[in-house]
Backbone bond lengths (Angstrom), bond angles and torsions (degrees), N, CA, C in turn:
res aa  C-N    CA-C-N  psi(-1)  N-CA   C-N-CA  omega(-1)  CA-C   N-CA-C  phi
1 M - - - 1.473 - - 1.522 111.16 -
2 A 1.336 116.75 -43.25 1.462 120.36 -174.71 1.505 112.46 -73.69
3 T 1.351 117.22 -27.85 1.458 119.98 -174.86 1.525 111.48 -86.12
4 Q 1.324 118.96 -6.72 1.453 120.76 179.73 1.521 110.16 -80.85
5 A 1.338 114.50 144.32 1.458 119.34 -178.29 1.526 110.22 -63.90
6 G 1.326 115.35 135.24 1.447 120.64 177.10 1.506 114.99 79.82
7 R 1.324 118.37 2.21 1.467 120.99 178.48 1.521 109.43 -105.46
8 Y 1.330 115.33 143.06 1.466 120.97 -177.07 1.519 109.20 -113.77
9 Y 1.336 116.19 127.90 1.468 120.44 -176.71 1.527 110.80 -73.30
10 L 1.320 116.50 127.79 1.458 122.87 175.50 1.524 108.47 -115.53
11 P 1.330 117.61 116.06 1.469 119.62 -178.71 1.519 111.72 -69.82
12 E 1.324 115.06 161.93 1.458 120.94 175.74 1.533 109.78 -67.90
13 P 1.344 117.80 154.47 1.474 119.67 175.11 1.523 111.50 -53.54
14 S 1.330 116.29 137.64 1.473 121.77 -174.07 1.522 110.78 -118.41
15 Y 1.324 114.72 143.51 1.465 120.41 176.09 1.529 111.91 -93.29
16 W 1.336 118.14 -3.09 1.465 120.48 -176.15 1.523 113.26 -63.90
17 P 1.360 120.77 -35.57 1.467 118.38 175.38 1.521 113.17 -60.26
18 I 1.339 117.01 -34.79 1.465 120.07 177.81 1.524 110.02 -66.46
19 V 1.336 115.79 -41.67 1.469 119.99 178.02 1.532 109.88 -61.77
20 G 1.319 116.68 -41.58 1.461 119.99 178.19 1.521 112.38 -64.04
21 S 1.321 116.80 -38.36 1.466 120.27 178.00 1.530 111.27 -64.57
22 V 1.334 116.18 -40.16 1.468 120.37 177.32 1.530 109.94 -62.59
23 A 1.340 116.34 -40.69 1.465 120.29 179.34 1.520 111.20 -61.91
24 L 1.334 117.00 -45.84 1.464 120.57 179.62 1.520 111.63 -65.01
25 L 1.344 117.03 -37.58 1.465 120.47 177.95 1.526 110.67 -63.94
26 L 1.323 116.99 -42.20 1.459 120.64 179.07 1.527 111.10 -63.83
27 M 1.330 116.52 -44.05 1.462 119.42 -178.93 1.524 111.62 -67.36
28 A 1.333 117.21 -41.42 1.462 120.05 179.41 1.532 110.98 -65.84
29 S 1.325 116.62 -43.96 1.466 120.16 178.65 1.521 110.79 -63.43
30 G 1.335 115.47 -42.31 1.463 119.23 178.40 1.512 112.45 -63.61
31 A 1.349 116.76 -38.73 1.459 119.79 179.52 1.528 110.72 -64.51
32 V 1.346 116.73 -40.87 1.470 120.35 178.49 1.523 110.18 -63.27
33 M 1.336 116.76 -45.03 1.464 120.02 179.04 1.527 111.02 -64.67
34 W 1.325 115.83 -38.61 1.467 120.30 179.98 1.524 110.39 -62.54
35 L 1.338 116.60 -45.60 1.459 120.13 179.72 1.527 112.16 -63.92
36 N 1.335 116.24 -28.84 1.463 120.63 178.55 1.521 112.18 -95.61
37 Q 1.348 115.59 16.10 1.463 122.72 173.12 1.525 112.55 61.07
38 V 1.327 116.82 35.84 1.456 121.67 172.04 1.519 108.19 -86.57
39 G 1.307 117.45 129.50 1.462 121.24 -171.64 1.522 114.76 -58.37
40 A 1.327 116.89 -32.76 1.467 119.44 -176.76 1.528 112.95 -80.22
41 G 1.319 117.61 -6.89 1.457 120.89 -176.27 1.521 114.65 -54.37
42 P 1.340 118.79 -54.98 1.470 119.34 -179.74 1.529 113.19 -58.73
43 W 1.332 116.83 -34.70 1.467 119.94 -179.01 1.524 110.69 -69.33
44 F 1.328 117.08 -36.45 1.459 119.77 176.27 1.531 110.53 -65.46
45 V 1.327 116.67 -39.58 1.467 119.89 177.87 1.525 110.58 -62.44
46 L 1.323 116.59 -45.22 1.473 120.36 179.51 1.527 111.14 -64.61
47 L 1.332 116.42 -40.97 1.466 119.55 178.11 1.523 110.75 -63.24
48 G 1.335 116.83 -43.21 1.457 120.19 177.50 1.518 112.28 -62.28
49 L 1.342 116.03 -39.51 1.461 119.57 178.21 1.522 110.93 -64.81
50 A 1.337 116.72 -40.07 1.464 120.46 178.56 1.530 111.16 -63.53
51 V 1.339 116.31 -43.40 1.470 120.22 178.08 1.521 110.33 -64.15
52 L 1.339 117.42 -37.94 1.458 121.12 178.53 1.522 111.17 -63.51
53 I 1.327 116.67 -41.24 1.467 120.21 178.69 1.530 110.45 -64.15
54 V 1.334 116.53 -41.70 1.464 120.42 176.99 1.531 110.16 -59.76
55 M 1.344 116.19 -42.98 1.458 120.51 179.31 1.521 111.19 -62.51
56 L 1.332 116.91 -45.45 1.461 120.31 -178.81 1.524 111.56 -61.78
57 V 1.338 115.42 -46.91 1.466 119.65 -179.57 1.531 110.23 -62.57
58 G 1.338 116.68 -45.57 1.451 119.85 -177.95 1.516 113.26 -67.14
59 W 1.330 116.47 -46.25 1.469 120.33 -176.71 1.526 111.06 -69.39
60 F 1.324 116.28 -46.60 1.462 119.11 178.45 1.526 110.88 -63.18
61 G 1.340 115.80 -37.85 1.462 119.05 178.00 1.510 111.92 -61.49
62 T 1.330 116.63 -38.53 1.465 120.45 177.95 1.524 110.99 -62.67
63 V 1.338 115.98 -45.58 1.464 120.04 -179.84 1.527 110.71 -64.80
64 I 1.329 117.00 -39.15 1.470 120.58 179.66 1.533 110.40 -64.15
65 R 1.327 116.68 -43.14 1.464 119.53 179.33 1.527 111.15 -64.69
66 E 1.334 116.74 -37.86 1.461 119.35 176.70 1.518 111.22 -64.12
67 S 1.329 116.20 -40.85 1.462 120.16 179.53 1.523 111.67 -64.83
68 E 1.342 115.63 -46.16 1.465 119.36 -178.15 1.523 112.15 -69.03
69 A 1.337 116.54 -21.06 1.462 119.82 177.15 1.525 112.24 -83.02
70 G 1.317 117.16 0.26 1.452 121.31 177.43 1.511 114.75 76.82
71 K 1.331 117.62 26.33 1.456 121.01 -177.28 1.528 113.30 -85.41
72 F 1.325 117.25 -10.27 1.463 120.44 -177.45 1.522 109.67 -100.97
73 N 1.326 116.59 113.02 1.457 119.82 178.18 1.523 110.59 -94.06
74 K 1.326 116.58 -166.66 1.459 121.09 -175.33 1.519 111.31 -64.12
75 Q 1.326 117.59 -37.63 1.462 119.83 -179.52 1.523 110.90 -64.44
76 V 1.331 116.60 -41.42 1.463 120.20 178.23 1.522 110.00 -64.67
77 D 1.342 116.53 -39.78 1.462 120.99 179.10 1.525 110.39 -60.62
78 I 1.323 116.93 -41.58 1.467 120.50 178.93 1.523 110.59 -64.36
79 S 1.326 117.30 -42.43 1.464 119.88 -179.85 1.527 110.66 -65.34
80 F 1.337 117.02 -36.89 1.465 120.11 175.86 1.531 110.47 -61.43
81 R 1.317 116.96 -42.24 1.469 120.77 -179.16 1.528 110.90 -64.46
82 W 1.338 116.39 -42.58 1.456 119.05 177.03 1.530 110.89 -64.11
83 G 1.320 116.93 -41.19 1.462 120.33 179.26 1.515 112.18 -61.52
84 M 1.334 116.85 -44.78 1.459 120.19 179.70 1.521 110.71 -68.05
85 S 1.328 117.04 -35.66 1.461 120.05 178.75 1.524 110.89 -63.79
86 W 1.335 117.05 -43.87 1.462 119.80 178.87 1.520 111.37 -68.04
87 F 1.324 117.23 -34.83 1.461 119.88 177.40 1.529 110.77 -62.86
88 I 1.334 116.72 -46.31 1.464 119.83 179.20 1.530 110.07 -65.18
89 F 1.340 117.34 -36.00 1.465 119.89 176.23 1.527 110.88 -61.17
90 S 1.335 116.72 -41.09 1.473 119.29 177.62 1.520 110.78 -63.43
91 E 1.328 117.71 -35.48 1.454 121.23 177.02 1.535 111.01 -68.34
92 V 1.329 116.20 -36.73 1.467 120.17 175.57 1.525 110.13 -60.00
93 M 1.325 116.84 -44.87 1.462 121.01 178.94 1.533 111.43 -65.59
94 F 1.318 116.48 -35.28 1.466 120.83 177.71 1.525 110.57 -59.30
95 F 1.331 116.42 -50.50 1.460 119.62 -179.85 1.521 111.34 -72.37
96 A 1.343 117.73 -29.24 1.459 119.98 178.02 1.523 110.56 -61.69
97 A 1.332 116.99 -34.74 1.467 119.90 178.44 1.519 111.02 -63.67
98 F 1.326 117.88 -41.29 1.463 120.67 -179.74 1.528 111.66 -72.88
99 F 1.338 116.67 -39.15 1.461 118.50 175.00 1.528 110.45 -64.87
100 G 1.334 116.51 -35.09 1.458 119.99 176.42 1.518 111.78 -64.00
101 A 1.343 116.44 -39.57 1.469 119.75 177.13 1.520 111.13 -63.99
102 L 1.347 116.21 -39.85 1.459 120.04 177.12 1.521 110.91 -62.81
103 F 1.339 117.06 -44.01 1.469 121.13 178.12 1.524 110.96 -61.30
104 Y 1.329 116.68 -43.98 1.461 120.60 -178.45 1.520 110.94 -60.50
105 M 1.325 116.32 -44.69 1.468 119.14 -178.35 1.523 111.83 -67.87
106 R 1.327 116.57 -46.35 1.463 119.75 -174.54 1.524 112.31 -71.13
107 V 1.327 117.26 -43.13 1.457 121.30 -170.59 1.526 113.01 -94.28
108 L 1.320 117.67 -31.99 1.460 120.63 -174.54 1.524 113.45 -111.92
109 S 1.312 117.02 -53.76 1.462 120.43 -170.17 1.524 112.99 -69.88
110 V 1.326 117.14 -51.46 1.466 120.03 -176.36 1.530 112.12 -61.40
111 P 1.344 119.78 -47.12 1.476 117.92 175.95 1.528 113.42 -60.61
112 W 1.336 117.04 -38.09 1.466 119.39 179.83 1.522 111.67 -65.05
113 L 1.348 116.69 -39.30 1.461 120.35 -179.34 1.536 112.65 -68.24
114 A 1.323 116.62 -16.63 1.468 119.33 179.86 1.521 112.62 -103.66
115 S 1.330 117.16 7.52 1.465 119.82 -176.03 1.518 110.85 -109.09
116 G 1.323 115.38 147.11 1.457 120.93 173.53 1.515 114.38 89.07
117 E 1.309 115.00 157.21 1.459 120.67 -177.96 1.527 112.11 -69.65
118 T 1.334 116.12 -35.55 1.465 118.96 179.68 1.517 111.08 -61.29
119 M 1.348 117.00 -43.58 1.465 120.76 179.73 1.521 110.84 -65.91
120 E 1.326 116.67 -35.34 1.458 119.92 178.56 1.523 110.67 -65.25
121 L 1.317 117.09 -35.73 1.462 120.23 177.24 1.524 111.48 -69.78
122 L 1.333 115.55 -38.74 1.467 119.24 -179.33 1.520 111.77 -71.90
123 W 1.331 116.38 -45.38 1.472 120.84 -177.58 1.530 109.15 -131.81
124 P 1.297 117.21 77.74 1.474 120.16 -178.42 1.528 111.28 -62.85
125 G 1.315 113.97 135.40 1.457 119.78 177.66 1.509 115.51 83.83
126 F 1.318 118.51 0.61 1.466 120.16 -179.74 1.517 110.35 -71.73
127 K 1.336 116.89 130.19 1.458 122.71 -178.05 1.524 110.00 -109.69
128 A 1.333 115.38 138.91 1.465 121.40 179.89 1.515 109.68 -82.54
129 A 1.325 116.45 70.38 1.462 121.45 179.82 1.526 108.75 -127.40
130 W 1.310 116.04 142.65 1.464 121.24 178.61 1.521 108.61 -114.15
131 P 1.326 118.85 136.17 1.466 128.30 6.37 1.523 112.95 -82.02
132 V 1.317 115.72 148.34 1.446 121.95 179.78 1.518 108.42 -146.16
133 A 1.331 116.27 148.22 1.463 119.82 176.18 1.521 110.14 -73.42
134 G 1.330 116.46 -37.50 1.452 120.69 -178.82 1.515 110.51 134.20
135 P 1.315 117.87 165.57 1.467 120.71 -179.24 1.522 111.15 -66.01
136 G 1.316 114.82 139.97 1.456 119.91 178.77 1.511 115.21 83.21
137 L 1.335 117.26 -4.47 1.467 121.27 179.43 1.521 108.69 -106.94
138 K 1.308 116.95 117.32 1.459 121.86 -175.61 1.526 112.94 -100.29
139 E 1.333 117.09 2.71 1.462 120.20 -176.48 1.524 110.50 -63.90
140 M 1.326 116.73 128.84 1.449 121.88 -179.98 1.530 110.36 -86.68
141 F 1.328 116.16 137.77 1.462 120.39 178.08 1.522 108.56 -150.46
142 T 1.313 115.23 163.59 1.460 121.70 177.06 1.519 108.91 -110.74
143 P 1.320 119.00 122.48 1.471 119.96 -179.67 1.528 111.39 -71.44
144 M 1.304 116.15 159.69 1.464 121.23 178.45 1.527 109.68 -78.54
145 H 1.316 115.87 146.41 1.462 121.92 -178.90 1.521 110.16 -110.25
146 A 1.317 115.55 157.47 1.460 120.72 -175.99 1.520 112.72 -71.68
147 M 1.316 117.02 -34.30 1.451 119.55 -178.46 1.530 110.09 -76.46
148 G 1.310 115.51 157.57 1.457 119.85 -178.65 1.519 110.66 96.66
149 I 1.331 116.68 -133.81 1.464 121.35 -176.00 1.531 112.30 -59.24
150 P 1.352 120.56 -44.43 1.472 118.40 179.28 1.529 113.10 -58.33
151 A 1.322 117.66 -41.29 1.464 120.34 179.09 1.533 110.79 -66.42
152 V 1.331 116.39 -41.18 1.473 120.12 177.68 1.525 110.48 -63.14
153 N 1.339 116.35 -42.99 1.459 119.89 179.25 1.528 111.82 -64.75
154 T 1.322 117.11 -32.96 1.458 120.19 175.30 1.521 110.52 -62.56
155 L 1.330 116.48 -46.23 1.461 120.58 177.42 1.526 111.13 -61.62
156 I 1.331 116.07 -38.91 1.468 120.18 -179.56 1.522 110.97 -63.50
157 L 1.332 117.17 -47.51 1.462 119.24 -177.74 1.532 111.97 -69.01
158 L 1.325 117.34 -37.72 1.462 119.15 175.72 1.529 110.83 -62.58
159 S 1.328 116.52 -39.66 1.465 120.52 177.30 1.520 111.01 -65.26
160 S 1.342 116.39 -38.19 1.463 119.45 -179.96 1.526 111.30 -66.58
161 G 1.342 116.82 -33.84 1.453 119.42 174.69 1.520 111.64 -63.36
162 A 1.346 116.39 -36.14 1.464 120.57 177.86 1.528 111.22 -69.86
163 T 1.339 117.39 -40.81 1.474 120.08 -177.54 1.529 111.62 -69.25
164 V 1.342 117.93 -37.11 1.470 118.21 178.94 1.529 110.51 -70.84
165 T 1.337 117.45 -32.13 1.465 120.31 174.69 1.522 110.68 -67.82
166 W 1.330 116.37 -40.26 1.469 121.16 176.58 1.522 110.71 -61.75
167 A 1.333 116.39 -40.33 1.460 120.42 176.68 1.528 110.68 -62.79
168 H 1.334 116.29 -39.91 1.466 120.65 178.94 1.523 111.02 -63.20
169 W 1.319 116.88 -41.08 1.470 120.12 176.40 1.531 110.26 -60.25
170 G 1.334 116.37 -41.91 1.459 119.95 178.47 1.517 111.86 -61.87
171 L 1.335 116.69 -39.62 1.457 119.74 179.14 1.519 111.11 -64.93
172 K 1.338 117.02 -42.81 1.460 120.13 -178.97 1.525 112.05 -67.72
173 K 1.344 117.21 -26.46 1.465 121.26 177.04 1.521 112.79 -88.31
174 G 1.333 116.84 -6.74 1.459 119.87 -176.71 1.512 113.10 79.63
175 N 1.331 117.68 16.61 1.461 122.59 179.58 1.526 108.47 -91.80
176 R 1.327 117.47 93.64 1.462 121.07 -175.33 1.524 111.77 -68.01
177 G 1.330 117.87 -31.99 1.457 120.40 178.69 1.516 111.76 -63.21
178 Q 1.336 116.24 -47.08 1.465 120.38 177.47 1.520 110.72 -62.97
179 L 1.322 116.98 -40.25 1.460 121.66 178.67 1.523 111.29 -59.43
180 N 1.319 116.62 -51.51 1.466 120.44 -176.54 1.527 112.07 -67.55
181 L 1.327 116.46 -40.41 1.464 119.59 179.75 1.528 110.65 -66.50
182 G 1.336 117.66 -42.70 1.452 120.55 179.09 1.516 112.06 -61.60
183 L 1.336 116.69 -41.54 1.458 119.64 177.83 1.526 111.60 -66.37
184 F 1.325 116.93 -41.49 1.464 120.13 179.03 1.525 110.95 -60.98
185 L 1.332 116.78 -43.64 1.462 120.13 178.97 1.527 111.16 -64.25
186 T 1.335 116.92 -39.35 1.459 120.20 179.00 1.523 111.10 -63.02
187 I 1.329 116.56 -43.33 1.467 120.90 178.61 1.522 110.47 -63.76
188 A 1.331 116.76 -43.53 1.468 120.29 179.80 1.529 110.96 -61.53
189 L 1.324 116.77 -40.58 1.463 120.25 178.52 1.529 110.82 -67.07
190 G 1.326 117.32 -38.97 1.457 120.33 178.13 1.525 112.02 -63.30
191 I 1.322 116.77 -43.02 1.469 120.63 178.58 1.521 110.35 -65.70
192 T 1.325 117.05 -39.24 1.466 120.55 177.43 1.514 111.02 -61.66
193 F 1.334 116.48 -42.37 1.464 120.87 177.39 1.529 110.46 -57.82
194 L 1.317 117.44 -46.89 1.464 121.45 -177.67 1.522 111.42 -64.98
195 C 1.319 117.21 -39.20 1.469 120.40 178.06 1.526 111.16 -63.77
196 L 1.329 116.86 -42.95 1.458 120.44 178.58 1.528 111.21 -66.52
197 Q 1.322 117.23 -36.51 1.465 119.07 178.38 1.531 110.79 -68.12
198 A 1.328 117.01 -38.02 1.467 119.71 176.84 1.522 110.66 -62.78
199 Y 1.344 116.83 -40.10 1.466 120.41 176.73 1.526 110.60 -64.94
200 E 1.331 116.57 -39.80 1.465 120.52 178.90 1.527 110.79 -62.32
201 Y 1.323 117.30 -41.89 1.460 120.95 178.51 1.532 111.09 -63.03
202 H 1.316 116.14 -43.69 1.467 119.92 178.67 1.527 110.08 -61.65
203 H 1.316 115.88 -42.32 1.466 121.48 178.82 1.526 110.48 -63.17
204 A 1.340 117.25 -41.16 1.462 120.98 -179.85 1.524 111.31 -64.09
205 Y 1.320 117.36 -41.50 1.460 121.04 -178.19 1.525 111.96 -71.45
206 T 1.329 116.90 -43.64 1.465 120.14 -171.87 1.519 113.56 -87.03
207 D 1.330 118.72 -33.69 1.460 121.39 -173.99 1.529 114.26 -108.62
208 F 1.331 117.72 -28.96 1.461 121.08 -175.04 1.524 112.59 -104.38
209 N 1.328 117.68 -4.42 1.462 122.32 -176.55 1.522 110.69 53.62
210 L 1.327 116.19 38.16 1.461 122.38 -178.50 1.522 108.61 -111.51
211 N 1.337 116.18 119.89 1.455 120.63 179.02 1.524 109.76 -148.81
212 L 1.319 116.61 -174.31 1.457 120.85 -176.39 1.526 113.03 -63.89
213 T 1.319 117.13 -24.28 1.470 120.28 -178.30 1.523 112.68 -89.20
214 T 1.325 117.91 2.85 1.466 120.58 -179.23 1.522 110.40 -82.79
215 G 1.297 115.92 56.84 1.448 122.26 171.81 1.517 114.76 58.44
216 A 1.331 115.80 -150.71 1.463 122.73 -173.49 1.522 111.70 -62.68
217 Y 1.333 117.61 -45.20 1.467 119.96 -177.08 1.519 111.27 -66.48
218 G 1.315 117.31 -47.87 1.451 120.51 -178.54 1.519 112.34 -61.37
219 A 1.338 116.03 -42.14 1.467 119.69 -178.60 1.523 111.26 -64.86
220 T 1.334 117.41 -47.72 1.466 119.85 -178.18 1.522 111.29 -68.88
221 F 1.331 117.27 -37.97 1.466 119.73 -179.70 1.522 111.08 -61.56
222 F 1.324 116.96 -50.22 1.463 119.66 -175.69 1.523 112.48 -75.28
223 M 1.335 117.62 -31.35 1.456 118.71 176.80 1.529 111.03 -66.39
224 L 1.325 117.43 -45.96 1.464 120.66 -178.29 1.529 111.57 -69.68
225 T 1.329 117.20 -52.14 1.467 119.30 -178.22 1.521 111.42 -70.16
226 G 1.344 117.18 -33.56 1.460 119.71 179.76 1.517 112.62 -67.03
227 F 1.336 116.98 -46.46 1.461 119.49 178.06 1.525 110.95 -65.99
228 H 1.327 117.29 -34.74 1.459 118.65 175.97 1.525 110.45 -65.13
229 G 1.322 117.18 -43.06 1.461 119.89 177.11 1.513 111.96 -60.65
230 F 1.342 116.96 -36.96 1.466 121.09 176.29 1.527 110.35 -62.38
231 H 1.324 117.00 -40.74 1.465 120.39 178.87 1.529 111.24 -69.16
232 V 1.325 117.32 -35.93 1.469 119.30 175.08 1.533 110.13 -63.45
233 T 1.329 116.56 -39.23 1.464 120.29 177.62 1.523 110.98 -61.49
234 L 1.337 116.56 -47.29 1.459 120.05 177.90 1.529 111.12 -61.17
235 G 1.333 116.49 -43.23 1.454 119.89 179.32 1.512 112.60 -62.72
236 T 1.331 116.99 -38.91 1.465 120.76 178.43 1.519 110.97 -65.08
237 I 1.338 116.89 -41.97 1.469 120.35 177.49 1.529 110.34 -61.75
238 M 1.336 116.82 -43.35 1.464 119.77 178.43 1.527 111.31 -63.08
239 L 1.326 116.90 -39.35 1.467 119.87 177.94 1.529 111.46 -64.29
240 I 1.327 117.15 -37.15 1.470 120.44 177.81 1.526 110.18 -63.55
241 V 1.347 116.04 -42.79 1.467 119.57 177.67 1.524 110.37 -61.44
242 I 1.336 116.69 -43.47 1.467 120.22 179.82 1.523 111.07 -64.71
243 L 1.342 117.35 -38.74 1.462 119.79 178.27 1.524 110.99 -63.05
244 V 1.324 117.13 -42.69 1.468 120.45 177.50 1.527 110.27 -59.84
245 R 1.323 116.06 -43.20 1.462 119.84 178.50 1.533 111.31 -63.78
246 C 1.328 116.48 -38.72 1.462 119.32 177.96 1.529 111.04 -64.83
247 L 1.327 116.70 -40.47 1.466 120.65 178.25 1.525 111.03 -64.88
248 L 1.326 116.73 -27.57 1.471 121.05 177.73 1.529 112.11 -83.78
249 G 1.336 116.49 -0.69 1.462 120.34 177.14 1.504 115.02 89.49
250 H 1.339 117.47 12.99 1.458 119.80 177.92 1.527 110.07 -74.00
251 F 1.315 115.66 165.37 1.463 126.00 177.70 1.530 111.66 75.19
252 K 1.305 113.93 140.94 1.463 122.00 178.28 1.525 108.25 -125.16
253 P 1.330 118.15 158.76 1.470 119.70 -179.00 1.522 113.66 -55.36
254 D 1.334 117.85 -29.78 1.460 120.50 -178.03 1.531 112.95 -108.77
255 H 1.330 117.50 9.46 1.471 120.42 -178.10 1.527 108.41 -154.12
256 H 1.347 116.07 90.65 1.468 119.17 -174.74 1.524 111.02 -156.03
257 F 1.342 117.06 44.09 1.458 116.95 -176.85 1.520 112.26 -65.12
258 G 1.330 118.85 -29.30 1.467 120.26 176.70 1.519 111.34 -54.20
259 F 1.331 116.44 -41.68 1.457 121.12 176.69 1.531 110.29 -68.03
260 E 1.318 116.48 -46.47 1.463 119.93 -177.59 1.529 111.85 -60.75
261 A 1.345 117.12 -40.18 1.459 120.05 -178.43 1.516 111.14 -60.78
262 V 1.331 116.98 -43.22 1.459 120.79 179.53 1.525 110.46 -67.46
263 S 1.331 117.07 -38.84 1.468 119.30 179.08 1.534 110.47 -66.61
264 W 1.319 118.01 -37.00 1.470 120.10 174.74 1.525 110.39 -59.00
265 Y 1.318 114.73 -47.38 1.462 120.04 -179.11 1.517 110.68 -60.69
266 W 1.332 117.19 -41.32 1.464 120.87 -179.02 1.516 111.35 -66.13
267 H 1.317 118.05 -40.27 1.463 120.35 176.91 1.530 110.89 -65.19
268 F 1.325 117.66 -36.05 1.458 121.38 175.39 1.527 110.43 -61.07
269 V 1.318 117.10 -43.56 1.463 121.37 177.78 1.529 110.42 -60.95
270 D 1.328 116.92 -39.16 1.472 120.73 178.03 1.528 111.31 -61.70
271 V 1.335 116.46 -45.58 1.467 120.44 -177.68 1.530 110.74 -64.33
272 V 1.341 116.45 -41.63 1.467 119.68 178.35 1.520 110.43 -60.77
273 W 1.326 117.23 -39.96 1.466 119.08 -179.55 1.526 111.30 -65.43
274 L 1.329 117.17 -38.35 1.464 119.06 178.30 1.524 110.70 -60.35
275 L 1.327 116.62 -41.34 1.471 119.95 176.28 1.527 110.87 -64.43
276 L 1.329 116.55 -41.12 1.460 120.36 177.95 1.525 111.17 -61.81
277 F 1.304 115.79 -44.99 1.463 119.94 -177.45 1.527 110.88 -60.45
278 V 1.335 116.22 -41.92 1.462 119.88 -177.75 1.528 111.63 -75.62
279 L 1.343 117.61 -48.68 1.455 122.08 -171.23 1.527 114.36 -83.15
280 V 1.326 117.56 -28.87 1.477 121.02 -176.71 1.523 111.46 -99.76
281 Y 1.344 116.91 -46.24 1.455 119.70 -175.00 1.528 112.71 -89.67
282 W 1.330 117.34 -42.51 1.453 121.55 -168.09 1.530 112.25 -85.44
283 L 1.334 117.37 -55.97 1.464 120.88 -173.45 1.523 112.22 -76.08
């Protein structure tokens, strides 16, 4: 049915969305119990995470088997591309909200809080300079600088964008060795980035007295870099799955959207980091 011209493949009804909903319910309930110091909270979170992993493996496995069986024709491929495009657009809007919050604080809020006689009475001595914890907060901290780990991580992510593109060229040429090596290098660079970011966070907490409670700067810094690190983690996991599939002989030079979707996502992560490096670390 799927391989015939003009026909669109419709999968059988699936129970995996229900399994995923149960996983999210377990994790959310566990998180609430954990925050309220209920002993079973962490166990519910772990159980929910385990169920979520089972759902991901099962659901993705179903889609992979359908793809390898040749059930996805050109129309399905187009719908997949539109779906991934809208997903990345939603991620763009997600980060745009946080960058917008950073802009509001730096350009509008902080200068306003330091202007006028009323503000001087409320927060005497407050200066409209960035980075700042905020009015009324006297905690001393050291802001993060662009040189050092952030600059190295920028080079790492830019290099990873080049290696995943090189892998894509290998796939289109039918060069499986280049494909597998390029993916392996991309994964290694992604893991290196995450390790360096974890070290940077430890350094910020222990040596710079910089954490989530350090007012406006601390909150925006960790929210932006933390969510980006989470996306790098997801992207690395997806790349590992794609590498395993490549080692199993999946994907063809003219039929490999699974690979392309992950590479799109990885390039999106690269672009977000460049904005972070300039707007959070540099300026």
